[in-house]
N, C-alpha and C positions, 0 to 999 in steps of 0.2 A: 555546175562543178561542184558546190559547195555539197550537196546529195553524195556524189561520186566520193569524194574524201570523208564522207560519212560513215558509207558504207564500208570503204576501205580500214578506219581506223577499228570498226566491230566484227570486221573478218579476222579469223584465227585458223587455227588448227590446222591441218594437212592439206596443202596445194594451195595456200592462201596465196602466198606468193602470187600463182598466177593468175587465180583469179584478181584479184589485186589490179595487177598490172594491165589485166581485163577490163576492168572494171574503168580505169581513167582511160584507157585507150576510147574506150566507147564513149567515156564523157566527152572527149576531146572531138570526139565523131560527130558530134551534135551541130549540125550545121547553121543550128540559132544561136549560138553558143558565143559567137563573137559580136552579132547583132544584136543581143539580149545585153551584153558587157556595153557596148558602143553606147546602147539609147540608155542605161543606167547610169554611165560616166555623164552623157550630155546632160540627162535630168538631174543629175547633181551637180555639176558645176551652174547649170540654169538657178537652181535653188542659192546656190552660195553668192553668186553673181546678183540677183536681187537680193538678199540679205544684206551684202554689202554697201550697194547700192542705195537702199533703206537708210544705213548708217552714215553716209556720207552725206547724203542729204538732210538727215538730222542733225550732224555735228556742223555742217554749212549754215543752215536755217540758224543753231543755235549760237553758232560765233558771230552770223552778220548781226542778230537781234543784240549778241552783247556790244559790240562795235558803235552801233544804233544808239543803245544805250546810253553809251559813255561820250560818244558826241553831245545827246541831247544834256546829258548832265552837267558836260564842260560848258556848253553854250551858254545854259540856263545860269551856272553858277558867274562865270565869266559878265554877263551881260547886267547880272545884278551886281558885280562888285564895279562895272567900269563904266557904266551906262551912265552915271552922275558926275563922272572926272574927265571920259572922254567920248562923247558920242560920235565922232569918225570911228575911232576904233571899235565901237558897236555895230557900226552901219558896215565895218566890213568883217565882223566875225557871225554877221546875220548874214550878210554874202558869202562867204564861207563855209557857214554851217548848212545852207540852201543847196550849195554846189557837192557838196558831202552827201546830202541827204538824196539827191536827185543821183546820183553816181552809186549810192548804196541802191536805192530803188532801181539802177540798169543793173546794175548785179543780180538782183533777187530775180528782176525777170528775166535777163537772159538764162539764167540758174535753173528758175520754173520752166522754160521751155525746152531747154538740155535735156532734163530728167526724163527718165520713160515715164509711161503712165502710171500709177500702181490699179491693180485689179484686186 
């Protein structure tokens, strides 16, 4: 259709109105017009979908890594501070840190399984 519009824009002079109408009508008469538009729409949507998915994967991975780093930092700082004064607290903290690490690893594994393959 773009070609039809461009032809109409450049058409001028005596009888141009009738020629323009004929040009547009012939453009809509093309049987491949709508299948072509559908194909272009599908391809564009697929590309946008892949780009968005990649950005989401990157964001989730980044945020999970930050959470894991923060948990590790907290665990290390608390272990150093509390290990000398309260061994029971240290044990509880290590247990909680292990549980959180398992949950984070499970979340990462689930996300990796749900993520579509990259080509």
